[in-house]
N, C-alpha and C positions, 0 to 999 in steps of 0.2 A: 453681344457686340462682335461684329466680324473683324478678325485680325487682317492686317494687310498681307498681300502675297509675299512680300519680302520676309515678314516675320514667320511665315509658315514654311520657309525653305527647310530642307532637311539639315538640322544642325550637325556639326562634326561630332563623331563619336557617340551618337545616340541611336544606333541601330542601322539596319540595312536601309539603303535608299534605292529608289527607282526613278527613272526619268518620267516626267509628267505626261509624256506621250502615251503612256499606258492607259490614261484616263480619257483618251479621245473617243467621243461618242458615248461615254458612260452616263452623262446627265440625260441625254436623249433616250437612252435605253431604259433608264429608271422611269422617266416620264411616260414611256410607252406602256408601262405597267400600271398607269394611273396613279402614280405616287409622286409626291413633291421631291424633286431632286435636291432642292435647297436644304430641306430638313435632313435627308440622308447624308449628304456631303458634310454638312455642318457637324453632325454628331460624330463623324469620323475625323474631324479636324481639317477638312479640305474645303477651300472656297469654290464657289461656282466659277467656271471659266479657268480652272487650273491648267487645262490642256492648252490654253492659248500661248503658253511659254513651254513648248514640248521638251526643251532640253534642260529644264530646271529640275533638280532633284527634289523629290518629296520622300517622306518617311514611308518605308514599306509597311510599317505597322499601321499607319494611318490609312493606307490604301486597303489593307486587309480588313480593317475595321469598317470602312465604307462598304466593302463587299458583304460582310456579315450583316451590316445594317440594312442593305438592300434586300437580303434574303428575308429578314424579319418583316420589313415594310411591304414587300411585294407578295410574300407567302410562297415564293418560288425557290425551293431548295436547291435548284440547279441554275441559279442566276448566273454564277461565274461561268459555267459551261456554255450557256447560250450567248452570253456576252462575248466570250472568246470565239465562239463559232461564227459570229457575224463580223468579227474584227478583222479587217483587211490589212495586208502588209503595209500599204501606203500610210495607213493611220498609225502604224508603229513608229513613225518618225524616221530618224536617221538609220536605226537598226533595220527597219523594214526595207527601206530603199537600198541599203548596203547589200541585203540579201538578193533582192530581185534584179539588181543591176550586175550581179556576178555572172561570169561566163557559163558556169554549170551549176547544177544542184549541189554537187559535192563541194565545190568551192564556196557556194553560198553558206553551207553549214560550217565550213572552216572559218569563214569571215565572221559569222555569228559567234562562234566559240571564242575567237580572239577578242571581239568587241564586247561580249556580254558583261564583263566586270564593270565596264563604263556605264552600260545601261542599267544594271542592277547589281548592287554590291552584296556581299555575304551570301552568294548563291553559286550553284554549280550547274553548268551547261556543257555537255560534251557529246560529240557524235563519234562513234567508233565502229569499225567494221571487223567482223569475225565470222568465219564459216559461211560466207555468202549473205550474211545479214548485217544491216546497219541498225544500230541502236542509238537513239537520241535520248539522253538522260537529262532531267532537270530536277533541282531540289533547292528550296529556300533553306538557308542554313543559319538564320538569325534565331538563336535560342530563346529570344524574348517573344517570338511569334509562334504560338502553338497551334492555333486554328488555321491551318493552311490549305484546307481542301478546296475552297473557292478559288484561290490563286492557282492551285495546281491544275484544276480543270480548265480554268481560263487560259493558262499558259500553254497547255498541251493542245487545246483547240486552236489557239493562235499559231502555234508552230505548224500544225497541220495545214493551215491556210497558206503559209509560206511554201510548203512542199507542193501544194496544189497549183501554185503558179507555174511550176514546171511539169507536173504530172497530170494536170487536168482536174476539173471539178468532180469527176466521178471516181477519182482515185481514193482508196482507203488503205490504212495501215494493215499489217498482218495482225498486230495486237497493240493495245494501249494498256499501260500499267499505271496504277496510282498507289501512293503510299497509304492513303487514308482507308478507313474501314468501308467495307462494302455497304451501300445503303440498302434499305428494305427492298428496293427495286432498282435494277440497273437498266431498265428499259430505255430511259432517255439517253444514257451513255451509249448504248448500242445503236440507237437511232442517230446520234450525233456523229459517231465515228465509223459506223457500218463495219464493225469488226468485233472480235472478242475483246472484252474489257476485264482486266484482272485488278483486284484490290489487295490491300495489305502487302504490297510489294516494297522492296528496299528503296526504289526510286520511282519518280514519275517518268515514264518512258514511252517512246514511240518505236515500234519494231517494223522494219520494212526490208524489202530485198535490196541488197547492196548494188546490184547492177544498174539501178535507176539513177545512181549518183552521177553517171556520165551524161544524163539528159541535160540539154541546154536550158538556160533561163530565157524565156521569150523576150523579156524586157532588158536583156543585157546591154549595158552602156558603159564602155571603158572610161570615157571622159568623166561622166557623172560619178562613176564608181570611185575614181581617183579623188574627186572633190569631196565625196562623202568620207573617205578614209582620212583625209586631211582634217575635216571638220570633227570627226570622232576623236582624233588624236589630241585635239584641243580640249576635249572634255575629260581630262585626266581625273583620277581619284586621289591625287596627291594631297588635296585639301582635307580629305577625310582622315580623322585621327585613327590610329590603330586600335583594334579591339583590346580591352583589358583582359587580364588572365581570367577574371570572373566571367566575362562574356564568352570566352573560348570554352571554359569548363561547362557552362550552362548548355551551350550548343552540343557538346559531346555527351552530356548527361541525357539530353533528349534523344539522341541517336542510340545510346547504349541501353536505355530502358527497354527498347524493342526486344532485347535478348536476355533480359533479367536485371537484377540489381547491379548497378555499376560499381566496380571496385576501384578504389583510388589508384592502386598500382596499375591496373589496366588502362585507366584514363590517362595517367601520367605517360604511359608508354605510347599512347596515341598522339600525345603532344610532344613526344621526343624528349622527355626530361625525367629525372629520378623523382620518385614519389615525395621524398623529403623536400626537394626543390619546389615542387608544386604546392605542398602544404605551406612552405614559407612564403611563397608569392601570394597565395590566397590570404594568408594572415596579414600581409602588408596592405591588403585592400579591405581588411576587416571582415573576411569571409572564412567560413569553415565548410569543408567538403560535405560533411553529413547534413548540415543545414541547407546547403544548396540542393542536394538530392531531394530533401523533404519539400522544399519550395517548388521544385519542378513537378514533383508528384502531385502536390496540392493543385497547382495551376492546370496541369494536364488532365487531372481527374474530371474537371468540369467540361473540358473539351470533349473527352471521350463519353461522358455521361449524356451529352447532347446527341449522341448517335444512337437512335432507338434500336438498331439492329445488333448492338453490342450488349451482351449480358453482363451482369455485375461480376460474375466470376471471370469472364474473359477480360473485363476491364482491369480487375485486380491483377491478373497475370501480366497484362501489358504494362502495368506500373511496377513490375518487379516483385509483387507479393506472392508468396507461396501459399498463403491461406486467405480466403475471403474475409474471415473474421478480423484478421490483422488490418486489412484495408479498410473495413467498415469502422474500426476503432479510430484509425488515423483520419478518416474522412469526417467523423463526428468531431474530432479534435479541431480540424481545420474549419469546418463550416457549421457546426452546431446542430446537425441533423444527419440521418442516415443517407446513404447513396440512393436507396429506393424512394425515400421521402423527397429528396431533392429532385429526382427525376419526375415524380408525380407532380410536384409543385410547378415545374418548368416544362411540363409536357406540351403546352401550347405556346411556348416561347423558345424555339430552337436557338441554340448558340448564345443564349443569355448567360454569360458568365463573366 
């Protein structure tokens, strides 16, 4: 039974949200692949026509689930990349129009940076200049969402389309970076961005020359721009409940595992509190730090195993294990079979976890 649109709004305190404008054209793009959009959207918890109310927040977790479902249904591993590649700024809703009505490209990026928390919560977007280079960084920081590659490729492609409004259709970045693992082939990425594409990076990023920031935006409109800023100011995030300490800790664990096993003392320092205070606050929510690390490792192991280019030993290292045998024992405890057996069983079903 289909739930009403109101019942599918992003509930306060249940994870990152994104405005429904990000789904503009998604149903049509799925249908172009010969797949029923209704089935893909429903399995991800979103109704058909969700983009008809573009300023309504939806759960980012649901959106990412729909993207993963589209990958499985269409057989297109780069679904997010090509969806973002065809996504024009006007379809981005208020955020897109805010950018293209800005006076210059540099001011467009500044406006996006200021307004991004309204468009998408629990995320990082920043444009900064150093040594003649401009770097645009993006990262989803909701620790409950681990399979982020489709969203990352979609978002970076979408941002490039905004830049092309000023720089022209034939412009390409100097480099594009992604956090996720390099796929078996990066041919489609190089085709989409026409530049060097690097993987396993700290952030999802676009690198370009800083001097282009002075370029004008061809559709600059001061009056419309002022109206858009006023409209965005009305879409505050005040109604969203603050993240719990467990939410914050899980997000930090996901990031810290990239460098090895996370220590309680180090994580507490990242949150600006003594380790004993962190332990006490976790206990008040019925949580233990060690159990939380184990849960993140368990969930993340399935995401990483779905990447065929990643060996079991590399995977173990990325989860903070110094020995593959220790990871294999933990994996069997979590899932009842070995990592290799799980990968064989799910070889024809990517991202099934």
